[in-house]
C-alpha positions as CSV (number, residue, x, y, z in Angstrom):
1,M,0.0,0.0,0.0
2,A,1.4,3.4,-1.0
3,D,2.0,6.0,1.7
4,D,-0.8,8.2,0.4
5,Q,-3.3,5.4,0.8
6,V,-2.6,4.5,4.5
7,L,-5.8,3.9,6.5
8,T,-6.4,5.8,9.8
9,V,-7.3,4.1,13.1
10,A,-10.8,5.6,12.7
11,Q,-11.3,4.1,9.3
12,V,-10.2,0.7,10.4
13,T,-12.5,1.0,13.4
14,V,-15.5,1.9,11.2
15,L,-14.8,-0.9,8.8
16,G,-14.4,-3.4,11.6
17,T,-17.6,-2.3,13.2
18,M,-19.5,-2.6,10.0
19,M,-18.1,-6.1,9.3
20,L,-19.1,-7.2,12.9
21,I,-22.7,-6.1,12.2
22,A,-23.0,-8.0,8.9
23,H,-20.4,-10.8,9.4
24,G,-22.7,-13.9,9.5
25,L,-25.3,-12.8,7.0
26,P,-25.7,-16.1,5.0
27,V,-26.4,-18.2,8.1
28,E,-28.3,-15.6,10.1
29,I,-30.5,-14.6,7.2
30,R,-31.5,-18.2,6.7
31,I,-32.4,-18.5,10.4
32,T,-34.5,-15.3,10.3
33,Q,-36.3,-16.7,7.2
34,Q,-37.3,-19.8,9.1
35,A,-38.6,-17.4,11.8
36,G,-40.9,-15.8,9.2
37,V,-39.0,-12.7,8.2
38,R,-38.7,-12.0,4.5
39,L,-35.2,-12.2,2.9
40,V,-35.2,-8.7,1.5
41,T,-36.4,-7.2,4.8
42,A,-33.7,-9.0,6.8
43,L,-30.9,-8.1,4.3
44,A,-32.0,-4.5,4.1
45,L,-32.2,-4.2,7.9
46,R,-28.7,-5.6,8.6
47,M,-27.0,-3.9,5.7
48,G,-28.8,-0.6,6.4
49,C,-27.8,-0.8,10.1
50,A,-24.2,-1.5,9.2
51,L,-24.1,1.5,6.8
52,V,-25.9,3.9,9.1
53,L,-23.6,3.0,12.1
54,G,-20.6,3.3,9.8
55,M,-21.7,6.8,8.7
56,I,-22.4,7.8,12.3
57,L,-19.0,6.6,13.6
58,H,-17.2,8.3,10.6
59,H,-18.8,11.6,11.4
60,I,-18.1,11.4,15.1
61,Y,-14.5,10.5,14.5
62,S,-14.1,13.3,11.9
63,W,-15.9,15.9,14.0
64,G,-13.8,15.2,17.1
65,N,-10.6,14.6,15.1
66,W,-10.3,11.3,17.1
67,L,-8.2,8.3,16.0
68,Q,-6.8,10.1,12.9
69,Q,-3.3,8.7,13.2
70,P,-2.2,6.2,10.6
71,V,-2.9,2.6,11.6
72,E,0.1,0.6,12.7
73,L,-0.2,-3.1,11.7
74,L,1.3,-5.2,14.4
75,W,0.9,-8.5,12.6
76,Q,1.6,-9.3,9.0
77,P,0.9,-12.7,7.5
78,P,4.1,-14.4,6.3
79,A,4.6,-14.1,2.6
80,Q,4.0,-17.4,0.8
81,T,5.5,-18.0,-2.6
82,D,3.6,-21.2,-3.3
83,D,-0.1,-20.6,-3.5
84,S,-1.1,-24.1,-4.5
85,L,-4.1,-26.0,-3.0
86,L,-1.8,-28.7,-1.6
87,T,0.3,-26.1,0.3
88,W,-2.8,-24.5,1.7
89,I,-4.2,-27.9,2.9
90,I,-0.8,-28.8,4.5
91,S,-0.7,-25.4,6.3
92,Q,-4.3,-25.9,7.6
93,V,-3.5,-29.4,8.9
94,K,-0.4,-28.0,10.7
95,A,-2.5,-25.3,12.2
96,L,-4.9,-27.8,13.7
97,Q,-2.1,-29.7,15.6
């Protein structure tokens, strides 16, 4: 990522909050459908709430000039040169042990 495209702590917080609201949509929407809620209604509600909360947080952080420092990534995944399916399977099996 170039220096002029560095995310701020506020931007990462807003994105993370929005993802937390809508993270399990496929499973949760199916459950709400079985409870009698229409698919479009459930999707619109969850996505709408995520977007509205994201906008509110963005405006609060911008207004107060809070969390505007560039984000410092403390963990970076190791670079892999081999992206084959077999390598991925082996790494997943190792992670389970």
